[in-house]
py3Dmol code that shows the C-alpha trace and the ligand (Angstrom):
import py3Dmol

protein = """\
ATOM      1  CA  MET A   1      68.693 -24.345 -34.956  1.00  0.00           C
ATOM      2  CA  SER A   2      70.594 -22.298 -32.441  1.00  0.00           C
ATOM      3  CA  SER A   3      70.020 -19.812 -29.712  1.00  0.00           C
ATOM      4  CA  ALA A   4      72.772 -17.648 -28.314  1.00  0.00           C
ATOM      5  CA  ILE A   5      72.782 -19.766 -25.163  1.00  0.00           C
ATOM      6  CA  GLU A   6      73.687 -22.954 -27.037  1.00  0.00           C
ATOM      7  CA  GLU A   7      77.195 -24.363 -27.267  1.00  0.00           C
ATOM      8  CA  SER A   8      79.431 -22.284 -29.523  1.00  0.00           C
ATOM      9  CA  TYR A   9      79.769 -25.229 -31.951  1.00  0.00           C
ATOM     10  CA  HIS A  10      76.697 -26.741 -33.524  1.00  0.00           C
ATOM     11  CA  HIS A  11      77.323 -29.582 -35.920  1.00  0.00           C
ATOM     12  CA  ARG A  12      74.808 -30.261 -38.681  1.00  0.00           C
ATOM     13  CA  ALA A  13      74.522 -34.030 -39.053  1.00  0.00           C
ATOM     14  CA  ARG A  14      75.830 -35.260 -42.400  1.00  0.00           C
ATOM     15  CA  LYS A  15      73.738 -37.980 -43.936  1.00  0.00           C
ATOM     16  CA  ARG A  16      76.503 -39.193 -46.233  1.00  0.00           C
ATOM     17  CA  PHE A  17      78.581 -40.062 -43.171  1.00  0.00           C
ATOM     18  CA  GLY A  18      75.696 -41.879 -41.478  1.00  0.00           C
ATOM     19  CA  GLN A  19      75.650 -39.392 -38.601  1.00  0.00           C
ATOM     20  CA  ASN A  20      73.121 -40.193 -35.892  1.00  0.00           C
ATOM     21  CA  PHE A  21      74.498 -38.961 -32.605  1.00  0.00           C
ATOM     22  CA  LEU A  22      73.709 -40.661 -29.321  1.00  0.00           C
ATOM     23  CA  HIS A  23      72.226 -38.353 -26.716  1.00  0.00           C
ATOM     24  CA  ASP A  24      70.618 -40.901 -24.375  1.00  0.00           C
ATOM     25  CA  GLU A  25      72.798 -41.120 -21.244  1.00  0.00           C
ATOM     26  CA  HIS A  26      71.214 -44.414 -20.219  1.00  0.00           C
ATOM     27  CA  VAL A  27      72.156 -46.045 -23.550  1.00  0.00           C
ATOM     28  CA  ILE A  28      75.641 -44.493 -23.465  1.00  0.00           C
ATOM     29  CA  ASN A  29      76.206 -45.938 -19.968  1.00  0.00           C
ATOM     30  CA  ARG A  30      74.981 -49.358 -21.054  1.00  0.00           C
ATOM     31  CA  ILE A  31      77.376 -49.412 -23.998  1.00  0.00           C
ATOM     32  CA  VAL A  32      80.320 -48.326 -21.852  1.00  0.00           C
ATOM     33  CA  LYS A  33      79.399 -51.000 -19.309  1.00  0.00           C
ATOM     34  CA  ALA A  34      79.229 -53.639 -22.069  1.00  0.00           C
ATOM     35  CA  ILE A  35      82.720 -52.626 -23.171  1.00  0.00           C
ATOM     36  CA  THR A  36      84.096 -52.407 -19.605  1.00  0.00           C
ATOM     37  CA  PRO A  37      87.165 -50.407 -20.648  1.00  0.00           C
ATOM     38  CA  GLY A  38      90.206 -50.718 -18.431  1.00  0.00           C
ATOM     39  CA  PRO A  39      93.701 -49.299 -18.127  1.00  0.00           C
ATOM     40  CA  GLY A  40      96.307 -50.746 -20.462  1.00  0.00           C
ATOM     41  CA  GLN A  41      93.771 -51.831 -23.083  1.00  0.00           C
ATOM     42  CA  LYS A  42      94.163 -50.804 -26.719  1.00  0.00           C
ATOM     43  CA  LEU A  43      90.796 -49.177 -27.423  1.00  0.00           C
ATOM     44  CA  VAL A  44      89.952 -48.084 -30.957  1.00  0.00           C
ATOM     45  CA  GLU A  45      86.740 -46.142 -31.524  1.00  0.00           C
ATOM     46  CA  ILE A  46      85.308 -45.958 -35.037  1.00  0.00           C
ATOM     47  CA  GLY A  47      83.292 -42.786 -35.723  1.00  0.00           C
ATOM     48  CA  PRO A  48      83.607 -40.887 -32.426  1.00  0.00           C
ATOM     49  CA  GLY A  49      81.448 -38.055 -33.793  1.00  0.00           C
ATOM     50  CA  GLN A  50      80.905 -35.499 -31.041  1.00  0.00           C
ATOM     51  CA  GLY A  51      82.415 -37.772 -28.410  1.00  0.00           C
ATOM     52  CA  ALA A  52      79.331 -39.288 -26.742  1.00  0.00           C
ATOM     53  CA  LEU A  53      81.226 -42.555 -26.118  1.00  0.00           C
ATOM     54  CA  THR A  54      84.747 -41.135 -26.424  1.00  0.00           C
ATOM     55  CA  ALA A  55      84.669 -39.165 -23.177  1.00  0.00           C
ATOM     56  CA  PRO A  56      83.639 -42.006 -20.830  1.00  0.00           C
ATOM     57  CA  LEU A  57      85.841 -44.543 -22.663  1.00  0.00           C
ATOM     58  CA  LEU A  58      88.899 -42.317 -22.513  1.00  0.00           C
ATOM     59  CA  ALA A  59      88.274 -41.599 -18.846  1.00  0.00           C
ATOM     60  CA  ALA A  60      88.094 -45.320 -18.004  1.00  0.00           C
ATOM     61  CA  ALA A  61      90.903 -46.650 -20.229  1.00  0.00           C
ATOM     62  CA  GLY A  62      93.236 -43.646 -20.079  1.00  0.00           C
ATOM     63  CA  GLN A  63      93.988 -44.286 -23.737  1.00  0.00           C
ATOM     64  CA  LEU A  64      91.924 -44.292 -26.924  1.00  0.00           C
ATOM     65  CA  THR A  65      92.548 -44.131 -30.666  1.00  0.00           C
ATOM     66  CA  ALA A  66      89.637 -42.555 -32.535  1.00  0.00           C
ATOM     67  CA  ILE A  67      89.040 -42.787 -36.291  1.00  0.00           C
ATOM     68  CA  GLU A  68      86.843 -40.014 -37.733  1.00  0.00           C
ATOM     69  CA  ILE A  69      86.318 -39.066 -41.376  1.00  0.00           C
ATOM     70  CA  ASP A  70      84.468 -35.778 -40.855  1.00  0.00           C
ATOM     71  CA  ARG A  71      86.908 -32.866 -40.854  1.00  0.00           C
ATOM     72  CA  ASP A  72      84.736 -30.609 -38.676  1.00  0.00           C
ATOM     73  CA  LEU A  73      84.159 -33.316 -36.078  1.00  0.00           C
ATOM     74  CA  ALA A  74      87.862 -34.175 -36.105  1.00  0.00           C
ATOM     75  CA  ALA A  75      88.623 -30.523 -35.303  1.00  0.00           C
ATOM     76  CA  LEU A  76      86.050 -30.545 -32.503  1.00  0.00           C
ATOM     77  CA  LEU A  77      87.515 -33.743 -31.019  1.00  0.00           C
ATOM     78  CA  ARG A  78      91.019 -32.317 -31.202  1.00  0.00           C
ATOM     79  CA  THR A  79      89.903 -29.233 -29.322  1.00  0.00           C
ATOM     80  CA  ARG A  80      88.125 -31.267 -26.670  1.00  0.00           C
ATOM     81  CA  TYR A  81      90.520 -34.167 -26.111  1.00  0.00           C
ATOM     82  CA  GLY A  82      93.758 -33.179 -27.865  1.00  0.00           C
ATOM     83  CA  GLY A  83      95.264 -32.106 -24.543  1.00  0.00           C
ATOM     84  CA  ASN A  84      94.939 -35.637 -23.164  1.00  0.00           C
ATOM     85  CA  PRO A  85      98.176 -37.546 -23.907  1.00  0.00           C
ATOM     86  CA  GLY A  86      96.215 -40.813 -24.093  1.00  0.00           C
ATOM     87  CA  PHE A  87      94.057 -39.539 -26.963  1.00  0.00           C
ATOM     88  CA  GLU A  88      95.041 -40.246 -30.555  1.00  0.00           C
ATOM     89  CA  LEU A  89      92.958 -39.120 -33.528  1.00  0.00           C
ATOM     90  CA  ILE A  90      93.189 -40.628 -36.992  1.00  0.00           C
ATOM     91  CA  GLU A  91      91.375 -38.330 -39.401  1.00  0.00           C
ATOM     92  CA  ASN A  92      90.650 -40.775 -42.187  1.00  0.00           C
ATOM     93  CA  ASP A  93      88.144 -43.159 -43.747  1.00  0.00           C
ATOM     94  CA  VAL A  94      88.096 -46.227 -41.486  1.00  0.00           C
ATOM     95  CA  LEU A  95      88.061 -48.412 -44.603  1.00  0.00           C
ATOM     96  CA  ALA A  96      91.530 -47.078 -45.446  1.00  0.00           C
ATOM     97  CA  VAL A  97      93.038 -47.480 -41.964  1.00  0.00           C
ATOM     98  CA  ASP A  98      95.812 -50.023 -41.457  1.00  0.00           C
ATOM     99  CA  PHE A  99      94.660 -51.853 -38.317  1.00  0.00           C
ATOM    100  CA  ALA A 100      97.851 -53.910 -38.238  1.00  0.00           C
ATOM    101  CA  ALA A 101      99.778 -50.694 -37.564  1.00  0.00           C
ATOM    102  CA  LEU A 102      97.529 -49.949 -34.568  1.00  0.00           C
ATOM    103  CA  ALA A 103      97.847 -53.321 -32.836  1.00  0.00           C
ATOM    104  CA  PRO A 104     100.579 -53.671 -30.209  1.00  0.00           C
ATOM    105  CA  GLY A 105     100.325 -57.457 -30.545  1.00  0.00           C
ATOM    106  CA  PRO A 106      98.046 -60.374 -31.426  1.00  0.00           C
ATOM    107  CA  ALA A 107      94.502 -60.335 -29.990  1.00  0.00           C
ATOM    108  CA  SER A 108      95.106 -56.856 -28.585  1.00  0.00           C
ATOM    109  CA  LEU A 109      92.594 -54.518 -30.228  1.00  0.00           C
ATOM    110  CA  ARG A 110      89.292 -53.663 -28.577  1.00  0.00           C
ATOM    111  CA  ILE A 111      87.350 -52.041 -31.419  1.00  0.00           C
ATOM    112  CA  VAL A 112      84.150 -50.192 -30.555  1.00  0.00           C
ATOM    113  CA  GLY A 113      81.753 -47.648 -31.957  1.00  0.00           C
ATOM    114  CA  ASN A 114      78.335 -46.472 -32.918  1.00  0.00           C
ATOM    115  CA  LEU A 115      78.986 -47.285 -36.549  1.00  0.00           C
ATOM    116  CA  PRO A 116      77.929 -45.354 -39.619  1.00  0.00           C
ATOM    117  CA  TYR A 117      75.245 -47.704 -40.916  1.00  0.00           C
ATOM    118  CA  ASN A 118      75.951 -46.969 -44.588  1.00  0.00           C
ATOM    119  CA  ILE A 119      79.351 -48.694 -44.464  1.00  0.00           C
ATOM    120  CA  SER A 120      78.689 -51.331 -41.809  1.00  0.00           C
ATOM    121  CA  THR A 121      78.754 -54.436 -44.031  1.00  0.00           C
ATOM    122  CA  PRO A 122      82.017 -53.661 -45.910  1.00  0.00           C
ATOM    123  CA  LEU A 123      83.538 -52.558 -42.598  1.00  0.00           C
ATOM    124  CA  LEU A 124      82.603 -55.813 -40.842  1.00  0.00           C
ATOM    125  CA  PHE A 125      84.065 -57.887 -43.684  1.00  0.00           C
ATOM    126  CA  ARG A 126      87.238 -55.806 -43.553  1.00  0.00           C
ATOM    127  CA  LEU A 127      87.577 -56.218 -39.790  1.00  0.00           C
ATOM    128  CA  LEU A 128      87.205 -59.984 -40.174  1.00  0.00           C
ATOM    129  CA  GLN A 129      90.380 -59.998 -42.248  1.00  0.00           C
ATOM    130  CA  HIS A 130      92.160 -58.666 -39.169  1.00  0.00           C
ATOM    131  CA  HIS A 131      90.665 -61.145 -36.698  1.00  0.00           C
ATOM    132  CA  PRO A 132      94.052 -62.314 -35.312  1.00  0.00           C
ATOM    133  CA  LEU A 133      94.702 -58.771 -34.057  1.00  0.00           C
ATOM    134  CA  ILE A 134      91.321 -58.310 -32.411  1.00  0.00           C
ATOM    135  CA  HIS A 135      90.454 -59.070 -28.803  1.00  0.00           C
ATOM    136  CA  ASP A 136      86.794 -58.106 -29.170  1.00  0.00           C
ATOM    137  CA  MET A 137      84.403 -55.623 -30.803  1.00  0.00           C
ATOM    138  CA  VAL A 138      81.315 -53.883 -29.430  1.00  0.00           C
ATOM    139  CA  PHE A 139      79.248 -52.058 -32.031  1.00  0.00           C
ATOM    140  CA  MET A 140      75.974 -50.258 -32.390  1.00  0.00           C
ATOM    141  CA  LEU A 141      74.460 -51.309 -35.690  1.00  0.00           C
ATOM    142  CA  GLN A 142      71.165 -51.387 -37.463  1.00  0.00           C
ATOM    143  CA  LEU A 143      69.056 -54.034 -35.689  1.00  0.00           C
ATOM    144  CA  GLU A 144      68.490 -55.815 -38.994  1.00  0.00           C
ATOM    145  CA  VAL A 145      72.248 -56.208 -39.490  1.00  0.00           C
ATOM    146  CA  VAL A 146      72.720 -57.550 -35.954  1.00  0.00           C
ATOM    147  CA  GLN A 147      69.931 -60.056 -36.581  1.00  0.00           C
ATOM    148  CA  ARG A 148      71.716 -61.188 -39.729  1.00  0.00           C
ATOM    149  CA  LEU A 149      75.022 -61.488 -37.878  1.00  0.00           C
ATOM    150  CA  ALA A 150      73.451 -63.617 -35.153  1.00  0.00           C
ATOM    151  CA  ALA A 151      71.040 -65.727 -37.260  1.00  0.00           C
ATOM    152  CA  GLY A 152      71.230 -69.503 -37.302  1.00  0.00           C
ATOM    153  CA  PRO A 153      70.314 -72.014 -40.038  1.00  0.00           C
ATOM    154  CA  GLY A 154      66.692 -72.134 -41.093  1.00  0.00           C
ATOM    155  CA  SER A 155      66.088 -68.441 -40.497  1.00  0.00           C
ATOM    156  CA  GLY A 156      65.388 -65.923 -43.245  1.00  0.00           C
ATOM    157  CA  ASP A 157      68.086 -63.666 -41.747  1.00  0.00           C
ATOM    158  CA  TYR A 158      70.729 -66.388 -42.110  1.00  0.00           C
ATOM    159  CA  GLY A 159      73.073 -65.594 -44.974  1.00  0.00           C
ATOM    160  CA  ARG A 160      76.565 -64.789 -46.127  1.00  0.00           C
ATOM    161  CA  LEU A 161      77.177 -62.295 -43.316  1.00  0.00           C
ATOM    162  CA  SER A 162      76.025 -64.802 -40.650  1.00  0.00           C
ATOM    163  CA  VAL A 163      78.259 -67.635 -41.852  1.00  0.00           C
ATOM    164  CA  MET A 164      81.368 -65.527 -42.429  1.00  0.00           C
ATOM    165  CA  MET A 165      81.038 -63.706 -39.095  1.00  0.00           C
ATOM    166  CA  GLN A 166      80.213 -66.809 -37.061  1.00  0.00           C
ATOM    167  CA  TYR A 167      83.130 -68.729 -38.538  1.00  0.00           C
ATOM    168  CA  TYR A 168      85.472 -66.166 -36.972  1.00  0.00           C
ATOM    169  CA  CYS A 169      83.512 -64.721 -34.052  1.00  0.00           C
ATOM    170  CA  GLU A 170      81.033 -65.454 -31.340  1.00  0.00           C
ATOM    171  CA  VAL A 171      78.084 -63.094 -31.852  1.00  0.00           C
ATOM    172  CA  GLU A 172      75.974 -61.749 -28.964  1.00  0.00           C
ATOM    173  CA  LEU A 173      73.069 -59.338 -29.420  1.00  0.00           C
ATOM    174  CA  LEU A 174      73.357 -57.354 -26.176  1.00  0.00           C
ATOM    175  CA  PHE A 175      70.371 -54.979 -26.335  1.00  0.00           C
ATOM    176  CA  LYS A 176      68.152 -53.050 -28.716  1.00  0.00           C
ATOM    177  CA  VAL A 177      68.104 -49.262 -29.009  1.00  0.00           C
ATOM    178  CA  ALA A 178      65.144 -47.195 -30.228  1.00  0.00           C
ATOM    179  CA  PRO A 179      65.465 -44.329 -32.755  1.00  0.00           C
ATOM    180  CA  GLY A 180      64.641 -41.749 -30.062  1.00  0.00           C
ATOM    181  CA  SER A 181      68.067 -42.248 -28.443  1.00  0.00           C
ATOM    182  CA  PHE A 182      69.767 -40.534 -31.408  1.00  0.00           C
ATOM    183  CA  THR A 183      69.808 -37.068 -32.973  1.00  0.00           C
ATOM    184  CA  PRO A 184      68.698 -37.028 -35.701  1.00  0.00           C
ATOM    185  CA  ARG A 185      66.464 -40.070 -35.287  1.00  0.00           C
ATOM    186  CA  PRO A 186      67.397 -42.886 -37.676  1.00  0.00           C
ATOM    187  CA  LYS A 187      64.569 -44.505 -39.663  1.00  0.00           C
ATOM    188  CA  VAL A 188      65.466 -47.939 -38.313  1.00  0.00           C
ATOM    189  CA  ASP A 189      65.862 -49.682 -34.966  1.00  0.00           C
ATOM    190  CA  SER A 190      69.372 -50.318 -33.692  1.00  0.00           C
ATOM    191  CA  ALA A 191      71.116 -52.850 -31.480  1.00  0.00           C
ATOM    192  CA  VAL A 192      74.408 -53.292 -29.690  1.00  0.00           C
ATOM    193  CA  VAL A 193      76.358 -56.413 -30.551  1.00  0.00           C
ATOM    194  CA  ARG A 194      79.500 -58.004 -29.142  1.00  0.00           C
ATOM    195  CA  LEU A 195      81.754 -59.898 -31.578  1.00  0.00           C
ATOM    196  CA  THR A 196      84.492 -61.983 -29.997  1.00  0.00           C
ATOM    197  CA  PRO A 197      87.031 -63.794 -32.180  1.00  0.00           C
ATOM    198  CA  ARG A 198      86.920 -67.515 -31.343  1.00  0.00           C
ATOM    199  CA  ARG A 199      90.059 -68.675 -29.523  1.00  0.00           C
ATOM    200  CA  PRO A 200      90.487 -71.525 -29.990  1.00  0.00           C
ATOM    201  CA  SER A 201      88.241 -71.927 -33.017  1.00  0.00           C
ATOM    202  CA  PRO A 202      85.907 -74.939 -32.926  1.00  0.00           C
ATOM    203  CA  PHE A 203      86.079 -75.074 -36.724  1.00  0.00           C
ATOM    204  CA  ALA A 204      88.665 -76.595 -39.041  1.00  0.00           C
ATOM    205  CA  ALA A 205      91.131 -74.123 -40.517  1.00  0.00           C
ATOM    206  CA  VAL A 206      90.254 -73.210 -44.094  1.00  0.00           C
ATOM    207  CA  GLN A 207      91.441 -70.771 -46.700  1.00  0.00           C
ATOM    208  CA  PRO A 208      89.254 -67.671 -46.126  1.00  0.00           C
ATOM    209  CA  GLU A 209      88.850 -67.279 -49.905  1.00  0.00           C
ATOM    210  CA  ALA A 210      87.573 -70.862 -50.227  1.00  0.00           C
ATOM    211  CA  LEU A 211      84.961 -70.347 -47.508  1.00  0.00           C
ATOM    212  CA  ALA A 212      83.930 -66.992 -48.977  1.00  0.00           C
ATOM    213  CA  ARG A 213      83.577 -68.567 -52.419  1.00  0.00           C
ATOM    214  CA  VAL A 214      81.394 -71.469 -51.297  1.00  0.00           C
ATOM    215  CA  VAL A 215      79.177 -69.272 -49.138  1.00  0.00           C
ATOM    216  CA  LYS A 216      78.777 -66.646 -51.845  1.00  0.00           C
ATOM    217  CA  ALA A 217      77.812 -69.235 -54.454  1.00  0.00           C
ATOM    218  CA  ALA A 218      75.373 -71.001 -52.100  1.00  0.00           C
ATOM    219  CA  PHE A 219      73.525 -67.822 -51.146  1.00  0.00           C
ATOM    220  CA  SER A 220      73.649 -66.262 -54.632  1.00  0.00           C
ATOM    221  CA  GLN A 221      70.162 -67.660 -55.215  1.00  0.00           C
ATOM    222  CA  ARG A 222      68.681 -68.546 -51.866  1.00  0.00           C
ATOM    223  CA  ARG A 223      65.673 -70.347 -53.299  1.00  0.00           C
ATOM    224  CA  LYS A 224      67.642 -72.756 -55.469  1.00  0.00           C
ATOM    225  CA  THR A 225      69.059 -76.039 -54.243  1.00  0.00           C
ATOM    226  CA  LEU A 226      72.749 -76.397 -53.476  1.00  0.00           C
ATOM    227  CA  ARG A 227      72.989 -78.858 -56.366  1.00  0.00           C
ATOM    228  CA  ASN A 228      72.365 -75.847 -58.626  1.00  0.00           C
ATOM    229  CA  THR A 229      74.166 -73.054 -56.842  1.00  0.00           C
ATOM    230  CA  LEU A 230      77.354 -74.990 -56.031  1.00  0.00           C
ATOM    231  CA  LYS A 231      77.872 -75.943 -59.683  1.00  0.00           C
ATOM    232  CA  GLU A 232      80.154 -72.962 -60.139  1.00  0.00           C
ATOM    233  CA  VAL A 233      82.449 -74.156 -57.346  1.00  0.00           C
ATOM    234  CA  PHE A 234      82.454 -77.950 -57.728  1.00  0.00           C
ATOM    235  CA  SER A 235      82.603 -80.290 -60.717  1.00  0.00           C
ATOM    236  CA  ALA A 236      79.746 -82.749 -61.367  1.00  0.00           C
ATOM    237  CA  GLU A 237      81.891 -85.555 -59.904  1.00  0.00           C
ATOM    238  CA  GLN A 238      82.565 -83.585 -56.744  1.00  0.00           C
ATOM    239  CA  LEU A 239      78.907 -82.561 -56.398  1.00  0.00           C
ATOM    240  CA  ALA A 240      77.894 -86.205 -56.422  1.00  0.00           C
ATOM    241  CA  VAL A 241      80.019 -87.027 -53.362  1.00  0.00           C
ATOM    242  CA  LEU A 242      79.783 -83.877 -51.234  1.00  0.00           C
ATOM    243  CA  PRO A 243      79.309 -84.552 -47.501  1.00  0.00           C
ATOM    244  CA  ILE A 244      75.986 -82.652 -47.486  1.00  0.00           C
ATOM    245  CA  ASP A 245      72.526 -83.163 -48.960  1.00  0.00           C
ATOM    246  CA  THR A 246      72.660 -81.117 -52.176  1.00  0.00           C
ATOM    247  CA  GLY A 247      68.870 -81.167 -52.392  1.00  0.00           C
ATOM    248  CA  LEU A 248      68.828 -78.625 -49.541  1.00  0.00           C
ATOM    249  CA  ARG A 249      69.048 -74.848 -49.840  1.00  0.00           C
ATOM    250  CA  ALA A 250      71.814 -72.560 -48.577  1.00  0.00           C
ATOM    251  CA  GLU A 251      69.932 -71.586 -45.423  1.00  0.00           C
ATOM    252  CA  ASN A 252      69.762 -75.233 -44.262  1.00  0.00           C
ATOM    253  CA  LEU A 253      73.511 -75.703 -43.875  1.00  0.00           C
ATOM    254  CA  SER A 254      75.347 -74.960 -40.612  1.00  0.00           C
ATOM    255  CA  VAL A 255      78.601 -73.016 -40.417  1.00  0.00           C
ATOM    256  CA  ASP A 256      80.328 -76.343 -39.876  1.00  0.00           C
ATOM    257  CA  ASP A 257      78.796 -77.703 -43.128  1.00  0.00           C
ATOM    258  CA  TYR A 258      80.194 -74.706 -45.009  1.00  0.00           C
ATOM    259  CA  VAL A 259      83.595 -75.270 -43.443  1.00  0.00           C
ATOM    260  CA  ARG A 260      83.547 -78.909 -44.591  1.00  0.00           C
ATOM    261  CA  LEU A 261      82.748 -77.753 -48.126  1.00  0.00           C
ATOM    262  CA  ALA A 262      85.487 -75.097 -48.043  1.00  0.00           C
ATOM    263  CA  VAL A 263      88.035 -77.738 -47.052  1.00  0.00           C
ATOM    264  CA  LEU A 264      87.180 -79.629 -50.236  1.00  0.00           C
ATOM    265  CA  VAL A 265      87.661 -76.518 -52.345  1.00  0.00           C
ATOM    266  CA  ASP A 266      91.143 -76.251 -50.854  1.00  0.00           C
ATOM    267  CA  GLN A 267      92.072 -79.849 -51.443  1.00  0.00           C
ATOM    268  CA  ASP A 268      91.007 -79.914 -55.039  1.00  0.00           C
ATOM    269  CA  GLY A 269      92.653 -76.636 -55.867  1.00  0.00           C
ATOM    270  CA  THR A 270      89.450 -75.387 -57.456  1.00  0.00           C
ATOM    271  CA  SER A 271      89.433 -72.136 -55.500  1.00  0.00           C
ATOM    272  CA  ALA A 272      89.952 -69.038 -57.618  1.00  0.00           C
TER     273      ALA A 272
END
"""
ligand_1 = """\
27
SAM
N 79.977 -42.045 -31.853
C 79.101 -40.939 -32.119
C 77.834 -41.092 -31.301
O 77.557 -42.209 -30.870
O 77.130 -40.104 -31.105
C 78.765 -40.801 -33.619
C 78.152 -42.002 -34.277
S 77.571 -41.719 -35.926
C 76.381 -43.018 -36.071
C 78.854 -42.356 -36.982
C 80.173 -41.581 -36.979
O 81.072 -42.196 -37.905
C 80.072 -40.122 -37.406
O 80.843 -39.323 -36.547
C 80.661 -40.110 -38.837
O 81.224 -38.877 -39.207
C 81.698 -41.205 -38.723
N 82.021 -41.852 -40.021
C 81.199 -42.053 -41.076
N 81.826 -42.684 -42.072
C 83.089 -42.902 -41.637
C 84.247 -43.504 -42.216
N 84.191 -44.033 -43.447
N 85.378 -43.539 -41.493
C 85.432 -43.006 -40.236
N 84.376 -42.418 -39.631
C 83.227 -42.365 -40.321
"""
view = py3Dmol.view(width=600, height=400)
view.addModel(protein, "pdb")
view.setStyle({"model": 0}, {"cartoon": {"style": "trace"}})
view.addModel(ligand_1, "xyz")
view.setStyle({"model": 1}, {"stick": {}})
view.zoomTo()
view.show()
């Protein structure tokens, strides 16, 4: 692994923390450009690792809060950036971090990162709960996950993640990244995505639990008709008068259709 000429610290990538470090300067510059960090912004980086994105982001924004779970990497980051008064390090599992405590106000957080792919779905769902605090998010994710986030009705990628994310956020696939840009190389392709909370939202306001319940039931068995899958959410009487064609399958409904169904769950008090 090392020769005497190498840096004094050599970190062995930990698989359990989804560590694939970016080394491609071109990709790093493209991500930083997509974020366009500026002074006075509240930047939060998830999984700074060895600082590939941290250094240019901190330089441009003058301030950055980094969340890193790996004790050795946290020590390395402290050594490298601890002297910068704009640098704050939270050594913790991002899934346990209280984002409300980090936000100086509504719609203030700019959350970024080359995310650990093993926790990306629970992390995205968790961040959605904090959407009022978030200005925008720019993430590197597994390409397949970005395709699911961005998918529209009728596509095989369209599912629970697509509907829940698109209800809250505009989703833009910015560019794809090949495995060779990382060390070690991941087994999958990656992509950078921008998620921007919708303000104002074009959708009716619904109880998040009601929307989650309808969407979960609909996609629980993708191949069945909604008449079958929505039975656990609506009574037979309700099913007969729903404002959608219940002979369709989950992937045929738009986000707006799901919102209209969630409104009915609210009104009838049938949500769990
Ligand atoms: N940003 C660096 C880069 O681009 O080279 C590292 C990206 S690497 C894909 C993911 C990073 O997230 C690693 O540094 C890993 O230790 C960290 N990480 C993994 N699970 C985490 C968790 N639950 N909470 C916070 N950080 C985590």
